[in-house]
N, C-alpha and C positions, 0 to 999 in steps of 0.2 A: 858654225852653221849660219848665224844671223849677225847682222851688223850690230845689233844691240848686245850680242854676246861678246863681240870683239871690242866694241867701243861703247861700253855700258854707260848710260847717262842716268841721272836720277829720274824717277818716274814723272815728277812734276818739275819742269824746267822753269825756274823763277824768271820773271820778266825784269827783275831788278839786276843791275850790274854790279852792285856792291852792297855790303851790309848797311852802311850808313845811308845809301840812297834809298833803301827800303824803309828806313825809320820814319817816324812821324816828323812833321815840321817843327822847328824849334819854337818853344813858347817865348813869350815876351820876357821871361826871366833868364833866357839863355845868356851865357857869358860871351864876351867877344871872342874868346878862343873857340868856343863851340861854333859860333857863327863862321869863324875862319875855317874850321875843319869842314863844316857843311859845304862852304863854297868850294873848297878843294875837291871834295868828293863829287860835287855837282860838275865841276870842271872835268874831272876824270871820266865821269859817266858820259858827258857830252863828247869827250875825245874818243871814247870807245864807240859811241854811236856813229861818229864821223868815220872812224876807221872801218867799221862794218859796212857803212854805205859805200866807201871807196872800194872795199873788197868786192862787194856785189856788182858795182859798176864795172870794175876791171874784168871780172869773170863773165859778165854779160857781153862785154865787147869782144872777148876772146872766144865766145861760144860758137859762132858760125864757123870759124876755122877749125875748132875742135870737132864739130859735127862732120866736117869734111874728112878729117882724119879718122873719125869713127866709121865713116862709110868705107874708107880704105881697109880698116881693120875688119869690118864685117865681111867684105869681099874675101879677104884672106881666110876668114873663118868658115867660108863656104855658104854663107847666107845667100838667098836668092836676090836677083836684081830687083824684083818687086819689093821685097822687104827693104833693101838698101835705098831705093829711090822713093818709096812711098812712106815707110815708117821711120827709118833712120834720118832721112833728109828733113822730116817734119818734126823732129824732136824739139821740145821747148825747154828753155832755161827757166828754172823755178827759183826766184830769189828766196822764198821761204825756206827752201832746203838748205841754202847756204847759211841763212840766219840760224837755223836749228843746229846745223853742223858746227858752227862757230861757238854756239852757246856753251858756257861752262856753268854748272850749277853752283851758285854762290854759297849755298848752305849744304851741309851734309844731311843725308836722310837718316832719321832715327829708325830703329827697328820697329818701335811702336807705331810710328806713323805709317811705315811701309806695310807692316803685317796687318794692322787693323783695317786698312783700306782694301785689302785683297782677300784675306781669309774671312769673308763676311758670312753671316748667317744665310743671306740670299744665295751666295755661291755654293754653300754647303747644301742647302735644300734643292737648288736647281740641279746640282750634281747628282744628288740622290734620285731626283725625278728622271734625269737622263740616263742614269744607271739602269733603271727599270725599262725605259723606252728602248735602249740600245743593248740590252743584256745579251741577246743572242750573238750579235756582232762582236761585242766586247769580250765575251767568253771565248769565241773563236780566235780572236787576236791574242788573248792570253795564252791559249794553247799553242798557237803557232809561233809567237814571238817572245813569250815568256814575261810579258809586261801585264800586271794585273789591271783590271778595268779602272779602278779608282785613280791610278796614276795617269792614265791616258786622259781621263776626264779632268783631272787637276791641271795638267798642262793646257788643255783646251780652255778651261775656265780662266786661267791667268792670262793666256795669250790674247784671247779675243772675247772674253765674257761668253764663252760657249757659242762663238760665231756671231754674236750680235753686233760686234764692231770690229771690222777687219781693216780699217783704214780707208781713207778717201783720196789719197794722192796718187797720181799716175806713177806707176812703178817705173815705166820706161823713161819718162821725163825726169823723175827723181834720180834714177841711176845715171842718166846722161849728165845731169847737172853735177853730180859727184864725180863722175868719170873725168869731167873737164876741170875739176879742182885738183891742183897739183899734189896735194899732200898724200892722197891715197888713190891716185888716178889708176894705177895698175889693178888694184883690187876691184874697184867699181867698174872699170872698163870690162874686166873679165865677167863680173856679175851681169852687166848690161848685155854682153854677147850671149850669155846663158839665157837671159830673159827673152831675147829675140829668137833664139833657137826654140824655146818653149812655145813662143807665139806661133812660129812656123809649124812645129810638130803637131800641136793640138788645135791650131786654128783659132786661137784666142783673139778677141777684139781688143785693141789697145785701150779703148775707153773703159773696158771692164777689168783690165789688169790694174787694179788699185791696191794700195797697201800703205805701209808706213813711209815716212819721209826718207828713210834709208833703204827702201826697196824690199822690206819683208812683206810677205803676202799670204793670203788665204787664212783659213780657220786656225792653222798652227803657225802662221807667220814664218814660213820658210824663206830664206834668201834663195835666189834663182839657182845657185850651185847646189844647195841642199835639195831643192825641188827636183833638179835634174837627176841627182843621184839616188834619192830615197823616196820620191813620190810614187805611190802605188795606185793602180786602178782597182779600187776596192769594190765598186759596184758593177764591174764587168761591162761598161759601155764603150770600152776602147780608149778612154781618155782619163788621165789622172788630173782631175779638176779640184784643186784645193780650195777654190772659192765657193763652188756651188754644190759639191758632193760631200756630205758628212761622212759617208762610208770611205771615200777616198782619203779624206783628211785624217780620220782616226786610224785607218790602216797605215797611212804614211807615218804618223807619229809613232806607232808601235814599231814599224820597220826601222825608223831612225834611232829610236832608243835601243833597239837590239844591236844596231851597228855601233852605237856609242859604248856598248859593253854592259848593258843591263844584266844584272845577276838574277836569274830565275829563282823563285822561291825565297828571295831575301827581301826584307823591308828596306826602306830608305835610311832609317835611323829611328830615334825616339827622343822625346823629352825625358829628362832624368832629374833626380833630386840629388844634390851634393851634400855631404855631411858638413856640419858647422866648422870642423877643423880642416877642411879641404885645403890642399897646398897650392893648387893652380900651377903646378910645375909644367904640365903638358897641355898646351892650348893650340888649337888650329890644325889644319891639314898636315902640316909638316911634322907634327908630333903625335901621330896616331899610335895607339897601343892595342895589343890584343884585349879582347873583352874581359879576359880573366884579370888583367891588371886593373881595370876599372872596378871590377868586383872586389878586388883586394883593397881598393881605396874606399870601400863602403858606398859606392855610387849605386843608387837604387832606381827602380822603376817608379813612376809617379803614384802607383798604388801602394808603395812601400815595400814591395817584394824585391828580392835580389834580381839582378840582371840574369838573363838566360846564360847557361854555361855552354856556349857554342863557340866554334872557332872562327871568330870574325875580328878584323881590325876596326877600330873605331876612333874617331877624332872628336874632341870636345869643342863645342862652340858656345860662346857667351855673347850673343849679339847685343845685349843691353848691359853687359857687365854682371857682376855677382849678385846684383839686386833683382835681376830679371830671370827669365827661364833659361835653363841649360839644356843643351842638346848633344847627343852623340850621333855622329854621322857615319854610316857604314859605306861600303863601296858604291852602293846605288846613289848615295848622296853625291859622290864624286861624278857619277854619270849625269845627274841633274846639273851639276856645275859645268859639264861639257856642253850642255844645251844653252845655259846662260851663266856666265862667270860672275855670279853674285851669290854670296852666302845667304843673304836675305831671301832671294828668290828660291834657292834650294830648300831652305827651311819651310818656306810658305807652301811650296809645291808638296813637300812631304806631309806637312800637317793637314793641308786641305784634303789630300788623298785619304789620310786617316779619318778625317771627319766625314767625308763622303761615304766611307766604308763603315760608318757607325761609331767612330771613335768620339772621345770626349774633348771638350775645349782644353786649352792649356791649363795645367795645374797652377802654374805661376803666371800671373798677369803681367805682361810687359809694362814696365813703369813709364810714366811720362818723363821725358828728358828733353833738355833744350837742344834745338838744332844749332850746330856749330858752323860759323862762317869759315870759309877757306882761310881768311886772314887770321882768325883765332887759331886755327890748326897750325898755320905757319908759325905763329908766335909760340905755340906749344913746342913745335919741333925745334925752333931756334933755341928756346930755353933748355930743352933737353940736351941739345948739342953743347951748349955753354956749360951745362952742369956735368959734362963728362959721359953722357949717355948717347952715343952716336946713333942717329936715326937717318943719316944721309942728308942730302940737300933738302931744305924746307920747301915743300911744294903744295901744302894745303890739302894733301890727300893722305888719309890714314891707311897705310899698308902694313905689311908684316914687320918691317923695320921699326916703324913707329910703335906698334903694339909691343914689340920686344923691349924697346927703349922705355916705354911707360912702365912695363912690368919691372924692369931693373930699378927704375926710379922708385916705384912703390915699395919694393923690397928694402931698398936702402933707407926708406923713411917709415918702416914698420906699418905700411898700409897693406890692405888686401891686394895681392898682386894679380889682379884679373886682366891687366893690360888695357883697361877701358879708360877713355879720357873723361873721367867723371869731374864734376865741379871741384871735388876735393883735390884732384891732381892739379887743376888750374890754380887753385888757391895756394897750394904748396909751392908751386913754381912762381908765385907772385903775379899771376895773370888775372885780371878782372874780367868776369863774364858780363 
């Protein structure tokens, strides 16, 4: 649906280009080797800045030719000559978009940091206020689309803080800049054409078509293709306006979730309590089990009662490892993941929805944990490979292969096999944090 779903970046992109470049300046007692390492890092950082500057300069020089090609494409797409000559011809190159597109988060995001910044008391209370304010509409949407009010509000809250921040960058200029960048030109060219068609269809002003640097827009941050397919005129004014109409935005969100496969009368999942002797054999989406199997393993609700005896498949997620909260995700958890391919996001959407609907805070508080640099994760992956636990090419990204490799390593060393890169795992592999 959205660029951030396809190309998910950490919520806060660090301005630092490496772990060492972010550290404090060496003290007078620094050893020569430390000074040497700092110099190397500074040289690497400077080289990366030069490389980015060269990329931006190159793209800027090629942009006029690209715009001419976009005009030709727009003509093939059936757009009007007025749009082609006035809007497409005047598209602007935005260096900041290239800078953000090229950025790689140098540190992994911890669940605690992600969750606590989003599932806030303010968002809970504001969601409850808006639940009362829009109750009639939301209940109509629940009946028509099968999506309960609290979930629609939760998406709205996470995407734009209930509409208070929809982004400020020109959607058309951002999309054009990315369409003229070779790596994903086809995708963003298609999105740009859709945005231009929306402009024509609804008479939008280019200056008011603002959103994220990747082109997501409106209360619910739809990419143009999703806007074209799923946006609904909820207020009956003849225009699906996701910037200015709350009714349109909430109706469109419900419509999109229904098309993603939302299961009527089912919850997203729940926080659960694991027994002290839990084996951690089945973790993640690929190892979902019937709820009856989790019941058989003595997994409980947070109030200590058994899980409901209903015919559902559920997957176990441990975003902070075994010391943090545990969650079972049902089919609607997978639907949330189709909106945004992040387990952190899906858990936060589900929990915020529960809180808006009167639920309690998490039973288990997410623990404070260190953020890991990509370089440290690469070292972890390299050590696992060297120790006979194949996790694939070290890339600094913790995916399913890395989790499986960590689990296997933990079992071989009589550790709790939760697949989490804890400090104990780094220590056992001889890596200093």
